[in-house]
N, C-alpha and C positions, 0 to 999 in steps of 0.2 A: 613525516613531515609534509605538508598539504603542497600541491604544484603549487607553482606562483602565479598561475594565470587564473587560477581559481580562488573565486572568493568565497571565507565562509559563510554558511548562512546561520551557523548557531548563535546563539544571545550570548553576549559578552559578561563572562564571569557568573556565568549561570551553571548551575551542576546538576548534570544530566544523571547521575546517578539516584537523585532522591526520588520520592513517590511523587507519582503528577500523570496527568493524562496529556496525549500527545497526537497530533492531528498530522498525519505522514502522507506525502504522495510519491511512488515510486513509478516512473517510465520506463517503460518498454524501450528497449536500443534502437535508436533510428526513430521513436515512434510508428513501428508497425503494429497494427491492428492484428494484434495474437493471442490478444485472451480471452473475446467474446464479440457478439455481435449483438448490436441494442435494435430489437423490434420494435417500430413504433407503428401500429395497427391503426389507430385512429387519434385523436387529440380528446377523447373522453377518456381513453383508459390507461393505466400504469405502463410504460416500455416492459417489452420482454427481455431480460438478460437471459444471452443465450452462450452460454460460457461453450468454447473449443477445448480441445485438449488440452491448451498450456494452462485455460480459465479451471478447468476442474484441476488439474494441477496446483493450481496457486490456490485456490480453496481447500484442498486436502491438506497442501500445508499449514494454512493457518486452522483450520481445526486441530492439527495435529499440534501445533505451537500453543492453543489453547488449551490445550488438554495438559500439558507440559508446564505452562507458566499461569495456570489457575485465569483462564480467560482475559488472557492480555490483552486481545482484540477485542474490542469492546462493540464495534461498528465495520463492519467493509462494505467496500460496493468493487466491483472488478469491473473495469470499463475494457470498451477494446484494444487502447495501447496504455492502459496505467491503472495503478489501485489505489484507491482513497483507503483509510482505516482513522481509528483511535484504537492507542494502544495506550492502555492503564498500566502503569509499574507498581506496583505495592512492593518493595521488598523486603517486607519482612515474611513473604511467601516466596523469597528466594528467586525471584525475576530477575533477568539479567538486565543489564543497561540498553538501550533503545536501539542505541547500535547492534549490538549482539541481536537482537532479535529480528531489526531487518537485515542483516548480515546470512543469518541463518534460513528466514525465509527466500532471501536472494540466490544463497548458495544451492540450497536443494531444488530449490526450482530450475534452477541453469544448468544444473547435474540433469535433472527430469529430460529440460527440453533437447538436450546433447546426445542423452539414448535415446530418445523418441526417432531425432534428425538424423541417427547415425556420425554424429560430428564429435568433436571431443572439448574443441576449446571455444563454440561462437558463445556471443553474447547472449542472454537473454535481458539482461536490463541497461539502463544508464548507470555511470558511475557511481552515481550520488545521489541522493533522494531528497525530498522539502521532507522540512519538519516544522511543527509549531507550536510551544508550550499552549496548553491551553491551561487561561489564567483564571477561570472563573467559570461559573453555573451556565449565567448567559454566552458565553464562548462555546461554552462547549454543547449548550442548546442549535447554536447558529451553526456550528458544523457539522452536528447530527443532521439538521435540516437539508444541510446543502450537500450531505452525503446522500442522501434520501433523493434529493430532486435531481442529482444528477445525469443519472440517464435519460432522465426527459429534457434535458437540455443538453444534451451529445451534439447537435450539431451548430451548437453554439461556442462549445466547449474549444477552450484554448487548446486541446491538446487533439483535436479534431482533426 
């Protein structure tokens, strides 16, 4: 049962078990910059994504899940305190629900976070995540471009 003070961000009457593409954003707990550093050398080259130890763990987990679920992560970027991704579900390939993929990503990386820091119950991620059902090709292309452009716009980012 949802917490009474948390508003659901899910589309009413939408079947999240159906095939489709989803734009997902997962934020680090308290928006701590734990996943990467963005190095902007000048205004003419693309920023360099310098993954931290936890960013590397997040990327390893995404790659593992891609192997397990037929490249479910179509596109992603690991920002300093959040990650954006496009997850494509094709149930004929035996993929789990969107929630299950996100839960596996969060669970494994949190376990690694606690192992690395010698803790047992520290939270790596915020409780929820943002999801958007990608409705058509134009929506998909705009989100793909947003993910590509996100590092260059880090100083303007709402999560900065």
